[in-house]
ROKOL-731996 format. One record per residue: residue number from 1; residue in one letter; z, x, y of N, C-alpha, C in turn. Coordinates in steps of 0.001 Angstrom, whole numbers, plus 500000, padded with zeros to 6 digits. Atoms other than C-alpha are relative to their C-alpha. Layout:
<pts>
PT,pos,code,n.pz,n.px,n.py,ca.pz,ca.px,ca.py,c.pz,c.px,c.py
PT,NUM,a,Z,X,Y,Z,X,Y,Z,X,Y
...
</pts>
This chain:
<pts>
PT,pos,code,n.pz,n.px,n.py,ca.pz,ca.px,ca.py,c.pz,c.px,c.py
PT,1,m,499536,501540,500143,572802,939461,202533,501746,499586,500076
PT,2,s,498652,500404,500367,575964,937730,202837,500839,498503,500199
PT,3,s,499562,501416,500513,577567,934366,201709,500676,499319,501121
PT,4,g,499280,500735,498565,579013,933710,205160,501585,500105,499289
PT,5,l,498454,499946,500377,582697,933905,203757,500435,501029,500192
PT,6,n,499296,499465,499776,584835,935873,205352,501476,500398,498873
PT,7,i,499064,499372,501531,587313,937663,202349,500820,500874,500186
PT,8,r,498376,498816,499223,590491,939642,203292,499836,500609,498707
PT,9,p,499963,498879,501395,590074,942850,200792,500782,500178,499150
PT,10,e,499141,499097,500695,593070,943347,199981,501644,498283,499965
PT,11,g,498828,500816,499606,596616,940724,198973,500280,500088,498529
PT,12,a,499027,499342,500930,599069,940963,196203,499385,498891,498816
PT,13,l,500437,500716,500647,597251,937641,195063,498728,500299,500356
PT,14,d,500877,500961,500094,593712,937537,194437,498924,498140,499809
PT,15,l,500541,501840,500329,593020,933483,193595,501586,499421,500140
PT,16,v,498872,501162,500174,595897,931077,193532,499482,498638,499149
PT,17,s,500601,501329,500602,594834,927685,191812,500814,499067,499759
PT,18,l,498953,501146,499831,596491,924096,192314,499302,498932,498562
PT,19,g,500768,501342,501356,596377,921497,188840,501301,500092,499534
PT,20,a,499177,500893,500637,597718,920126,186446,499877,500971,498611
PT,21,l,499623,499285,501488,598613,922215,182765,499657,498863,498920
PT,22,v,500886,500883,500643,596683,920382,179836,500243,500893,498500
PT,23,n,499900,499982,500975,596978,920237,176003,498468,499699,499594
PT,24,r,501350,500518,500377,593423,919918,174549,500343,500068,498304
PT,25,l,499602,499642,501697,594129,919256,170614,498126,499596,499853
PT,26,d,501065,499999,500521,590520,919554,169054,499615,500465,498132
PT,27,p,500273,500195,501495,589475,918777,165323,499236,500900,500017
PT,28,g,502098,498729,500923,586063,921201,165541,499181,499071,500206
PT,29,i,501563,500709,500381,582828,919203,164254,501156,498891,499487
PT,30,i,499118,501655,500895,585606,915778,162745,499943,498926,501202
PT,31,p,499321,500622,498950,585599,912891,165094,500677,499946,499324
PT,32,f,498567,500214,499378,588928,912088,166190,500801,499390,498775
PT,33,r,499361,500962,501144,589072,909124,163871,500400,500389,499215
PT,34,k,499828,498948,501195,588798,911100,160658,501412,501166,500186
PT,35,a,499477,498805,500332,590614,914279,161701,500774,499925,499505
PT,36,t,498554,499763,501235,593445,915816,159337,500377,500802,500754
PT,37,e,499660,498975,499768,593834,918582,161477,499389,500183,501636
PT,38,c,500538,499756,498674,593480,919771,165168,500246,501692,500418
PT,39,k,499469,499070,499611,593402,923722,166813,500532,498859,501339
PT,40,i,499502,500849,498962,595380,923275,170122,499590,501068,501750
PT,41,h,500472,499115,499331,594027,924458,173335,500643,499471,501204
PT,42,v,499126,499969,498254,595573,924966,176952,498621,500438,500709
PT,43,s,500958,500097,499437,593637,923912,179572,500363,499551,501499
PT,44,g,500294,500287,498810,593018,922300,183300,499226,500632,500400
PT,45,g,501214,498670,499586,590431,922901,185065,500005,500910,501484
PT,46,e,499608,498335,499341,592019,924671,187769,500678,500804,499866
PT,47,f,499188,499433,500715,594032,926319,185788,499198,501518,499231
PT,48,n,501481,499136,499516,590695,927623,184143,499468,501537,500040
PT,49,v,501020,499090,498984,589438,929527,186442,501089,501525,500495
PT,50,a,499297,498607,499715,592715,932075,187182,500165,500143,499075
PT,51,a,499412,499311,501704,593427,932097,183551,498271,501124,499668
PT,52,n,501050,499591,500288,589231,933282,183097,499821,501562,501384
PT,53,l,499439,499117,498774,589934,935315,186677,501090,501193,499576
PT,54,a,499057,499351,500334,593201,936882,184878,499572,500861,499113
PT,55,d,499945,499354,501217,591825,938020,181598,498605,500261,499957
PT,56,c,501428,499364,500200,587837,938554,181667,499805,501203,501136
PT,57,f,500898,498938,498572,587310,940176,185777,501205,500389,500538
PT,58,r,498395,499283,499594,591085,941387,185494,500508,499685,501727
PT,59,l,499799,499961,498316,591824,939927,188835,502120,499622,500412
PT,60,n,499321,500663,500162,595653,939069,189890,499417,498721,500560
PT,61,t,500149,501944,499437,595988,934935,189950,501246,499858,499510
PT,62,a,498840,500885,500805,598796,932361,189687,499129,498469,500247
PT,63,i,500254,501638,500018,598752,928617,189073,501332,499276,500699
PT,64,v,498879,501337,500108,601140,926320,190430,499592,498770,500087
PT,65,s,500912,500642,501161,600975,923379,188546,502141,499488,500334
PT,66,a,498019,500687,500079,604561,920971,187075,500099,501016,498251
PT,67,m,499989,499194,500680,606130,922503,184086,500930,498715,499528
PT,68,v,499561,500197,500598,607821,920381,181453,501504,500883,498942
PT,69,d,499661,498334,500727,610884,921933,179659,499803,499006,498966
PT,70,y,499570,500786,501723,610397,920317,175892,499276,500945,499503
PT,71,p,500571,498952,500384,608173,921903,173141,498443,500346,500462
PT,72,v,501494,499757,499225,604956,921393,174925,499440,500970,500786
PT,73,g,500019,499553,498808,605946,922434,177600,499920,501656,499575
PT,74,d,499838,498778,500601,607028,925971,175888,498547,500655,499907
PT,75,l,501691,499679,500427,603111,925992,173913,499468,500698,501278
PT,76,i,501968,500227,498292,601159,925549,177549,500809,501678,500377
PT,77,g,499663,499414,499123,603917,927982,179389,499812,501380,499626
PT,78,e,499507,498865,500633,603734,930658,176625,498452,500307,500111
PT,79,r,500779,499560,499586,599523,930876,177153,499302,500412,500921
PT,80,v,500159,499627,499042,599575,931013,180643,500343,501229,499908
PT,81,k,499171,498826,500269,601857,933888,179989,498801,500973,499371
PT,82,a,501356,499631,500808,598732,935070,177561,498922,500613,500535
PT,83,m,500992,499791,499183,596039,934798,179980,500419,501652,501420
PT,84,g,499783,499322,498835,597854,936926,182798,500310,499586,500959
PT,85,v,500037,500872,498380,597968,934079,185042,501445,500212,500472
PT,86,k,499302,500535,499581,601116,933916,187134,500661,498808,500860
PT,87,p,499976,501886,499494,602973,930784,187439,500810,499811,501037
PT,88,y,498999,500285,499159,604411,929090,190257,500307,497947,499310
PT,89,y,499780,501418,500424,606174,925740,188628,501424,499521,500905
PT,90,k,498643,500480,499515,608260,922920,189391,500043,499288,498938
PT,91,r,499484,499602,501132,610301,922423,186817,500631,498540,499687
PT,92,f,499480,501001,500760,610554,918570,184638,500934,500034,499338
PT,93,k,499396,500590,501537,613106,917467,182311,499284,499233,499443
PT,94,h,500818,501044,501233,611857,915531,179231,501724,499354,499971
PT,95,n,498728,500529,500749,614073,912764,178312,499808,499575,498462
PT,96,g,500293,499638,500971,613105,913048,175144,500151,498918,499235
PT,97,v,500623,501317,501049,611689,909294,174160,498794,499909,500952
PT,98,n,501192,500490,499072,608931,909095,177193,499789,501034,501169
PT,99,g,500603,499120,499066,608869,911585,179244,500637,500929,501541
PT,100,p,501168,498964,499973,607868,913468,182175,499387,500234,499160
PT,101,n,500495,499060,501043,605112,914829,180150,499129,500678,500462
PT,102,m,500652,498969,499745,602466,917475,179953,499072,499253,498906
PT,103,a,501296,500776,500626,598792,915863,178992,499820,500528,499540
PT,104,t,501609,499349,500825,596507,915911,176420,499182,499458,500497
PT,105,v,501753,500164,499497,592525,916040,176549,500885,499481,498287
PT,106,y,500741,500048,501820,591380,915071,172610,499216,499685,500831
PT,107,s,501365,500664,500652,588058,915768,171725,499940,501444,499331
PT,108,d,500675,499171,500534,585852,916874,169387,498999,500734,500243
PT,109,q,500514,498832,498960,583378,919525,169802,498503,498742,499558
PT,110,g,500876,500631,500507,580472,916869,168033,499076,501211,499621
PT,111,h,500500,499481,500990,577587,917906,166195,498305,499846,500093
PT,112,g,501712,500631,499782,573249,918024,166702,500085,499021,500476
PT,113,v,500824,501301,498896,572596,914733,167938,501370,499541,500337
PT,114,r,498578,501029,500522,576130,913022,167379,501056,501185,501533
PT,115,p,500181,498725,498820,577384,914516,171592,502119,499831,499474
PT,116,p,498641,499895,499574,581853,915396,171874,500390,498906,500802
PT,117,v,499794,501805,500016,583356,912400,172774,502019,500558,500713
PT,118,v,498448,499516,498642,586860,913520,175619,500607,498463,500189
PT,119,f,499027,501101,499147,589502,911148,176053,501742,500636,500027
PT,120,y,498574,499342,499875,593128,911901,177128,501241,498446,499809
PT,121,n,498312,500808,499950,596924,910641,177174,500631,500346,501398
PT,122,r,499811,498978,498432,597411,911222,180732,502022,498794,500428
PT,123,s,498631,501195,499226,601145,908918,180363,500987,501162,500731
PT,124,n,498633,499498,500028,603806,909645,182443,500172,501098,500964
PT,125,e,500263,497996,499750,602328,913385,183583,500898,500097,500969
PT,126,a,499993,499294,499275,603992,915561,185121,499958,500172,501203
PT,127,a,500978,499356,498908,601330,916860,187389,500171,498609,501357
PT,128,a,500157,500697,498468,600981,913464,188854,501198,499830,500493
PT,129,q,498770,500170,499012,604589,913537,190458,500270,501388,500543
PT,130,l,500013,499005,498932,603904,916486,192435,499742,499840,501410
PT,131,k,500413,500910,498412,603365,916220,196353,500773,500490,500962
PT,132,p,500066,498541,498720,603825,917639,199529,501080,500243,499823
PT,133,g,498361,499692,500390,607177,919437,200068,500478,500442,498739
PT,134,d,499990,500094,500722,607030,920236,196529,500196,501912,499536
PT,135,f,499982,498089,500202,606319,924564,196834,500400,500312,501731
PT,136,d,500316,499139,498616,606859,926852,199282,499017,501079,500181
PT,137,w,501639,499117,499467,603347,928077,200385,500440,501233,500180
PT,138,n,499747,498500,499662,604869,930526,202679,501072,500881,499311
PT,139,a,499394,498260,501150,607017,932694,199569,498355,499626,499508
PT,140,i,501456,499837,500965,603384,931649,197128,499643,501103,500911
PT,141,f,501157,499527,499474,601190,933310,199736,500683,501451,500695
PT,142,a,499566,498951,499524,604022,936062,200918,499634,501136,500091
PT,143,g,500257,498299,500975,602210,939541,199423,498791,499917,501260
PT,144,g,501748,499765,499320,598596,938327,200852,499603,498878,499074
PT,145,v,500917,500540,500979,596392,935852,199221,498863,499981,499840
PT,146,r,501297,500340,499721,592487,935781,199182,499346,499385,499893
PT,147,w,501019,500655,499820,591337,933207,197925,501098,498611,498610
PT,148,f,499082,501210,500492,592802,929237,196812,499050,499120,499531
PT,149,h,500602,500702,500666,591392,927377,194678,500588,498300,499285
PT,150,s,499511,501060,500582,592067,923401,193163,498898,499012,500303
PT,151,g,501248,500620,499931,590016,920669,192323,499515,498352,499285
PT,152,g,499789,501692,499328,588998,916925,192490,501214,499443,498353
PT,153,i,499831,500046,501750,590388,916392,188379,501697,499836,500735
PT,154,f,498590,500711,499315,593782,917085,189766,500814,498721,501495
PT,155,a,499879,501059,499270,593068,915207,193105,499881,498344,499599
PT,156,a,500182,501220,500554,591926,912289,190676,501934,499240,499859
PT,157,l,498750,500672,500379,595846,911975,189367,500978,499172,499982
PT,158,s,499421,501202,499406,598050,909490,191772,499508,500350,501641
PT,159,e,499607,500589,498157,598466,909061,195922,500266,501306,500301
PT,160,t,499570,498751,498872,600211,912425,196512,499553,500948,499530
PT,161,t,500757,498563,500562,598293,915141,194278,498885,500494,501149
PT,162,g,500742,498997,499581,595802,915264,196996,500213,499942,501074
PT,163,e,499538,499896,498540,597585,915006,199752,501154,502008,499935
PT,164,l,499618,498609,500227,599267,918230,198509,499341,500741,499496
PT,165,i,501104,499107,499968,596068,919722,197591,499790,500113,501818
PT,166,i,500710,500544,498449,595418,918342,201498,501170,501696,501024
PT,167,e,498687,499301,499304,598973,920652,202410,500023,501957,499577
PT,168,g,500831,499211,500590,598054,923478,199800,498598,501445,501255
PT,169,m,501399,499613,499692,594698,924207,201309,500267,500930,501731
PT,170,k,500036,500511,498686,595586,924010,204953,501451,501411,500228
PT,171,a,498424,498264,500644,599218,927100,203887,499105,501199,499933
PT,172,a,500580,498904,500484,596151,928961,202630,499531,500540,500794
PT,173,k,501441,500293,498917,593535,928719,205621,500865,500842,501472
PT,174,k,499221,500051,498243,596570,929859,208133,500649,501323,499131
PT,175,a,499884,498591,501148,597332,933037,204939,498632,501119,500465
PT,176,g,501369,499371,500088,593571,933790,205500,498888,500201,499279
PT,177,a,501070,500352,501557,592270,932695,202052,498820,499031,500881
PT,178,v,501415,500930,499819,589007,931659,201567,500522,498418,499112
PT,179,v,499615,500601,500852,589044,928164,200063,499464,499151,499155
PT,180,s,501286,500214,500217,587277,926643,197293,500698,498762,498944
PT,181,f,499581,501775,501170,587417,922637,195161,499115,499909,499286
PT,182,d,500837,500406,501295,585431,921920,192008,500044,498496,499992
PT,183,l,500245,501501,500078,584351,918501,192622,500571,498863,498788
PT,184,n,500373,500619,501113,584465,917459,189061,500794,498398,499976
PT,185,f,500828,501732,499896,583978,913731,189465,500740,499194,498837
PT,186,r,499902,500736,500785,585739,911834,186797,500639,498431,499964
PT,187,e,500190,501902,499969,585419,907777,186726,500843,499704,499223
PT,188,k,499072,501129,500719,587962,907277,184004,501768,500169,501065
PT,189,l,498854,499827,499877,590978,908851,186110,500336,499428,501640
PT,190,w,500359,501442,498475,589764,907066,189830,500289,499053,499660
PT,191,s,499989,501489,500205,589325,904059,188051,501472,499386,500067
PT,192,i,498599,500653,500320,593139,903764,187199,500751,499246,501008
PT,193,w,499003,500406,499302,594653,903456,190333,499336,499931,501219
PT,194,g,501377,500500,498986,591253,904190,193281,499059,499855,500493
PT,195,g,501661,500753,500072,588220,903100,192326,499703,501360,501035
PT,196,a,501021,499213,499242,584774,904972,194071,500507,500066,501301
PT,197,q,500206,499771,498273,586116,904112,198006,501240,500680,500389
PT,198,k,499131,499203,499917,589428,905761,197060,500146,501206,499779
PT,199,a,500798,498699,500529,587804,908911,195430,499395,500532,501362
PT,200,a,500717,499399,498468,585338,909437,198607,500731,500085,500948
PT,201,e,499380,500600,498950,587608,908392,201188,500978,501781,499829
PT,202,v,499711,499120,499968,590178,911041,199581,499417,501443,499885
PT,203,i,500818,498752,499883,588047,913670,198715,499302,500665,501185
PT,204,g,500711,499190,499027,586138,913862,201723,501569,500747,501248
PT,205,r,498831,499262,499707,589894,914739,203265,500013,501643,500277
PT,206,i,498996,498654,500164,590604,917440,201597,498120,500584,500247
PT,207,v,500760,499086,499291,586546,919030,202147,500373,500812,501322
PT,208,q,499425,498826,498057,587417,919706,205379,500469,500864,500545
PT,209,n,499679,498917,500053,589137,922272,204629,499817,500941,499132
PT,210,v,500478,499873,501033,586926,923376,201707,498924,501407,500472
PT,211,d,501148,499284,499389,584547,926658,202764,499324,500454,498711
PT,212,v,501349,499837,501464,583024,926870,198530,500477,498986,499251
PT,213,l,500099,502009,500573,582565,923657,197450,498977,500720,497969
PT,214,v,500964,499298,500425,581357,923746,193381,499934,498521,499399
PT,215,g,501220,500796,500591,579162,920873,191945,498584,499084,499268
PT,216,n,501465,500562,500536,576570,918826,190633,499352,498587,501674
PT,217,e,501151,501227,499221,574190,915957,192247,500837,499171,500086
PT,218,e,499803,501036,500890,576000,913222,190268,501275,500713,501260
PT,219,d,498966,499953,499372,579513,915004,191804,499668,499552,501476
PT,220,l,500104,500377,498032,578255,914918,195749,499617,498869,500144
PT,221,q,499852,502113,499095,577404,911052,195696,501088,500171,500129
PT,222,k,498937,500331,499990,580099,910109,193826,501602,500178,500991
PT,223,g,499847,499611,499206,582177,912460,195149,500178,500152,501027
PT,224,l,500517,499843,499084,581535,913060,198620,500172,498420,500708
PT,225,g,500668,501282,499759,579387,909457,198578,499173,500927,501214
PT,226,i,500976,499291,499717,576537,911403,199714,499286,499225,499269
PT,227,p,501468,500354,500602,573176,909477,199006,499285,500883,499236
PT,228,g,500472,499483,500762,571387,910504,196722,498827,500435,500224
PT,229,p,500668,499676,498789,568074,912850,197258,498644,498660,499597
PT,230,e,501121,500924,500500,564478,910923,197529,498645,501027,499150
PT,231,v,500709,500015,500688,562963,913161,195416,500856,500453,498479
PT,232,a,499707,500291,501422,562922,912854,191425,500446,501203,499250
PT,233,a,500129,498773,501301,564017,915879,189101,499133,500011,499005
PT,234,t,500914,499967,500871,561361,916673,186909,501108,499672,498655
PT,235,s,499110,499957,501227,564435,917569,184535,501200,500152,499994
PT,236,a,498234,499463,499731,568126,918339,184371,499966,501913,500804
PT,237,l,500043,498349,499755,566936,922416,184962,499683,499362,501789
PT,238,d,500890,499714,498309,564790,921179,188312,500989,500070,500926
PT,239,p,498591,500028,499397,567599,922452,190737,499466,498767,501767
PT,240,k,501246,500916,497993,564897,920433,193852,500880,499102,500366
PT,241,v,498918,501288,499944,567375,917615,193588,501314,500039,501014
PT,242,f,497930,499631,499399,571039,919612,194613,499152,500765,500744
PT,243,f,500292,499802,498059,569160,921390,197445,499267,498378,500904
PT,244,g,500638,501527,499996,567611,917725,198152,500938,499752,500867
PT,245,m,498457,500599,499285,571361,916979,199264,500063,500803,500710
PT,246,i,499001,499249,499946,572569,920223,200010,499905,499484,502658
PT,247,d,500797,500228,498372,571236,919253,204592,500838,498628,500165
PT,248,k,498449,500793,499851,573864,915948,203950,500683,500637,500085
PT,249,v,498159,499876,500281,576596,918083,202704,500526,501325,501535
PT,250,s,499571,499068,499024,575861,920328,205287,500037,499920,501085
PT,251,a,499946,501297,498802,575716,917597,208150,501327,499888,499979
PT,252,k,499551,500830,500552,578433,915842,206411,501397,501424,500535
PT,253,y,499042,499267,500166,580934,919001,206253,499610,501863,500540
PT,254,p,499978,499444,499337,579838,921850,209009,500615,502098,499570
PT,255,q,499356,498830,500016,582099,924809,207769,500206,499893,498750
PT,256,v,500180,499773,501984,581302,924827,203748,498495,500588,500205
PT,257,k,500488,498363,499753,579772,928197,203304,498854,499910,498180
PT,258,v,500302,500464,501660,578920,927805,199404,499879,498696,499300
PT,259,v,499784,501338,501179,577975,924934,197145,498676,500618,498823
PT,260,a,500478,499431,501547,577304,926302,193526,499712,498808,499036
PT,261,t,499438,500850,500785,576720,924222,190552,499411,500701,498778
PT,262,t,500950,499903,501120,575218,924658,186699,499436,499558,499513
PT,263,l,500430,500174,499984,572623,923499,185894,499141,499832,497971
PT,264,r,499003,500252,500948,572614,922004,181962,498944,498827,499415
PT,265,e,501080,501027,501143,569500,920144,179665,501024,500173,498303
PT,266,v,498953,500144,501587,571528,919070,176158,498845,499865,499286
PT,267,h,501588,500242,500771,568614,919199,173891,500855,499781,498622
PT,268,l,498824,500269,500425,571208,919014,170971,501575,500287,500686
PT,269,t,498716,499354,499557,574886,919670,171072,500262,501347,500076
PT,270,n,499315,498564,500203,575217,922481,169872,498026,501026,501019
PT,271,r,501299,498964,500259,571281,924078,171614,499554,499206,501883
PT,272,h,500864,499566,498896,570980,923909,175608,499654,501245,500468
PT,273,s,501252,498059,498808,568456,925368,178297,501620,499889,501310
PT,274,w,498782,499736,499491,571283,926719,180608,499488,500611,501790
PT,275,s,500586,499154,498105,570721,927582,184939,500908,500055,500231
PT,276,a,498281,499820,498996,572845,927613,187907,499711,500661,500853
PT,277,v,499931,500382,498437,572481,927186,191373,500717,501265,501404
PT,278,a,499010,500118,498707,573810,928198,195108,499460,500236,500592
PT,279,w,500817,499877,498002,573315,927482,198644,501012,501271,500303
PT,280,m,498817,499193,499197,575502,930262,200719,499328,500544,500635
PT,281,n,499617,499512,498740,575250,930566,204235,498280,499992,499819
PT,282,g,502237,500220,499223,571387,928742,204664,499065,500882,498641
PT,283,k,501269,499434,500431,569637,930598,201773,500627,499335,498621
PT,284,s,500385,500428,501849,569270,929674,197634,499701,500741,499659
PT,285,y,500412,499513,500837,569587,930955,194789,500522,499289,498832
PT,286,i,500318,500401,501479,569002,930250,191376,500031,501033,498685
PT,287,a,499546,498642,500952,570047,931936,188579,498975,499662,498256
PT,288,p,500083,500271,500959,568152,932467,185272,499774,498716,498981
PT,289,m,499976,500741,501181,567285,930061,182452,500166,500859,498656
PT,290,c,500229,499799,501568,568295,930270,178695,500436,499663,499224
PT,291,e,499399,501058,500559,569160,928892,175879,501256,500626,498992
PT,292,l,499090,499663,500568,572234,928711,174403,500215,498739,499112
PT,293,g,499548,500480,501456,573619,928183,171108,501363,499970,500101
PT,294,v,499299,500707,499209,576901,925876,172081,500620,500429,498440
PT,295,l,499090,500785,500356,580082,926144,170376,501301,498735,500400
PT,296,d,498579,501361,499677,582886,924259,172244,499246,500013,501615
PT,297,r,499965,500227,498260,581157,923096,175542,501092,499887,501348
PT,298,v,498629,500220,499153,584569,922617,177508,500178,500883,500361
PT,299,g,499569,498847,499090,585280,924867,180222,498426,500920,500440
PT,300,g,501249,498535,499356,581319,926772,180714,500040,499660,501458
PT,301,g,499550,499864,498681,581999,925227,183995,500878,500261,500696
PT,302,d,499293,499331,499038,584955,926193,185435,500099,501547,499242
PT,303,g,499975,498658,499903,583601,929560,183830,498827,500186,500631
PT,304,f,501035,499874,498961,580361,929377,186106,501038,500299,501260
PT,305,a,499165,500007,499229,582918,928697,188507,501041,501421,499961
PT,306,s,499288,499063,499649,584905,931889,187811,499484,500851,500496
PT,307,g,500911,498605,499885,582266,934646,187524,499788,500136,501404
PT,308,l,501174,500666,499222,580200,932765,190644,501336,501088,501083
PT,309,f,499214,499695,498776,584195,933824,192781,500433,501511,500153
PT,310,y,499441,498813,500910,584624,937067,190869,498876,500874,501123
PT,311,g,501303,499365,499620,581483,938352,192634,500199,499952,500857
PT,312,l,499298,499973,498055,582634,937283,195862,500950,500832,500347
PT,313,l,498116,499251,499740,585625,938765,195814,499805,501842,500040
PT,314,a,500303,498095,500211,583879,942029,194143,499379,500241,501026
PT,315,g,500045,499745,499437,581891,942115,196856,498672,499932,500432
PT,316,e,501090,499181,500361,578854,941911,195225,498541,498348,500885
PT,317,t,501497,500717,499895,575267,940329,196348,499713,498125,499419
PT,318,p,500424,501410,500312,574714,936782,196752,498922,499191,498578
PT,319,e,500503,500335,501361,572375,936785,193508,500534,500399,499212
PT,320,e,499258,499254,501289,574833,939289,191404,500666,498897,499961
PT,321,a,499503,500484,499936,577227,936667,192284,499560,498882,498962
PT,322,v,499867,501203,501161,576121,933586,190591,498976,500700,498495
PT,323,k,500489,499999,501136,574305,935261,187753,501013,500521,499477
PT,324,l,498762,499755,501888,577845,936665,186357,500628,498965,500035
PT,325,g,500039,501022,500378,578601,933370,186719,499618,498831,499726
PT,326,w,500912,500481,501268,575649,932120,184696,500467,500798,498900
PT,327,a,500503,499172,501324,575949,934762,182466,502122,499435,499362
PT,328,h,498454,500428,501019,580374,934191,182253,499730,498526,499203
PT,329,g,499676,501489,500688,579849,930097,181786,498716,500526,498758
PT,330,a,500270,500533,501966,577182,930630,178832,500075,500354,498809
PT,331,l,498438,499376,500964,579838,933380,177241,501197,499287,499471
PT,332,l,498994,500497,499475,582172,931112,178053,499829,498609,498484
PT,333,t,500570,501031,501494,580020,928607,175331,500342,499809,498546
PT,334,t,500022,498940,501147,579837,931132,172673,501688,499883,499468
PT,335,t,498833,499607,500780,584022,931370,171567,500785,497829,500169
PT,336,p,499270,500525,499845,586475,927998,171143,500782,499956,500946
PT,337,g,498365,500199,499363,588885,926481,173413,499244,500035,501775
PT,338,d,500235,499994,498358,588329,926437,177431,499598,500884,500708
PT,339,t,499263,499078,498557,589587,929556,179242,498484,501203,498632
PT,340,t,500298,498972,499926,587871,932966,178713,500027,500940,498262
PT,341,m,499279,499458,500699,587446,935153,175428,498851,501162,500217
PT,342,v,500902,499025,499041,585203,937370,177037,499770,501242,500912
PT,343,t,500318,498706,498939,584506,940885,178616,499928,499894,501400
PT,344,l,501020,499949,499279,583851,941879,181892,498454,500736,499255
PT,345,e,500454,499206,500321,581771,944201,180485,498567,499342,498571
PT,346,q,500721,501290,499696,580029,941267,178388,499475,499632,500556
PT,347,v,500814,500629,499099,579321,939446,181116,499109,500807,501019
PT,348,r,500409,499273,499465,577913,942200,183161,498585,500170,499305
PT,349,a,500430,499621,500982,575728,943193,180017,498506,498611,500224
PT,350,f,500952,501744,500343,574229,939075,179597,499501,500272,501502
PT,351,a,500016,500685,499105,574248,938943,183654,498319,501091,500767
PT,352,k,501082,498924,498981,571666,942327,184187,498595,499394,499011
PT,353,g,500871,500059,500928,569440,940795,181406,498611,498819,501039
PT,354,g,500864,501398,499113,567857,937671,184033,500443,500497,501232
PT,355,s,498983,499036,498036,567885,937623,188149,499757,498882,500270
PT,356,a,499615,500961,499067,568625,935360,190213,499147,500103,501173
PT,357,r,500746,499333,498736,565723,934732,192575,500871,498764,501301
PT,358,i,499569,500287,498924,566140,933700,195847,498716,498885,500582
PT,359,q,500332,500595,499880,564974,930754,197256,499560,499834,502050
PT,360,r,500191,500239,498548,564022,930658,201191,499903,499011,500410
</pts>
C-alpha cells in the first residue's frame, strides 16, 4: 500500500521549508504578567519541521526566510545552525529603533486547570515583507529537492507572503518535489489585514499546488472554507468528523493525496490524550491513543508533521509513517521549546508500542 505520492529517491535537500523565524519568550508556569525571567526558544511553524527533520531524523533540510542584522537575528541564526538546518536568508538592516524586526511570541506554559496563553509582537516583521522575486528558487533547488513545505502562519503575515508561497511551490513542483502545507489557521493574524474571506481565498489558491495537507477540522473549515460535517464528534479523539470532511476536501482539491492531523483531548494543561489520523490515497489510518504528561505543548503538531514526512520520505508504509509522526509529536511535548530534543531511536521505540489501525 502506498501514500500515492511520487517522492524523488534522492536530492541534495530532503526538505526545504519557507516561513518566518521567531523567538519565543517562555516564563515557564508563571503567567507573563507576573514573570521575572524567561527562556528564549527559536521557532516558526515552518522552520520547526525542517529543524526536527535535521536534528532528530538526520535529513538534509533548509529554511528560506527573512533575517535581520541585529542581536535578536544573530541569536536566531545561531539556533538555526545548531539544529543543522541550511539557511537561505533575505537580509534586512535594522535601523536601531523600530525595525524591521524578528517577531516575538510570548507564551507561558500554563499549569493544571490554567491553560497556556499565547500572544505576539509581530510589529514591522521582516518576514512579512518577503515577496515573489526575493529568492532564486532555481539556485536553491539546483542540487535536487525532494519535499517543499510551508504553512498558514506565514501565509497570514501579509498580502505578499501567500504569493511567495505559491511561487515557491510552483518552482518546487517543477523541480520534482512533493509539496506540503500546514493550514495552521490563526484567526489573530488574518484578522489584522484580511479576515476570514481573504484567508479562504489566499489559502484556496495555495492549496491548488499541494500534495500533502496538514490540518484539523477547524483548519479545514476556516482555512479552506469547507463546511463542517453532519456527524457530531463524541470527543476530541473521535476521527469521524475529520474523515467526514475528507470527501469535500478531495472534491475541491483532487490533487491532494494526503490529509493528516493530530487528535488531542486536553484534560488538564499537563495531561492530554493524544492520537493522530491520516487519509492517504483513499484510505484512512488511525494512530494509537496514549496519555501524555505534557511539559510544553507548543510545537507538538509540527512534531507530528515532521515524523509523518520522515516516514514518507524514508519509504515507510502509510501506517508506519502515521505512527512515527504520532510518536515524535508525543515525545516533543515532554521537552521544553518548540523543536525536537529526542532521538530517532526513541521515536522508533515509542512508535513500536502502538499500532496504526487501518480503516477501509
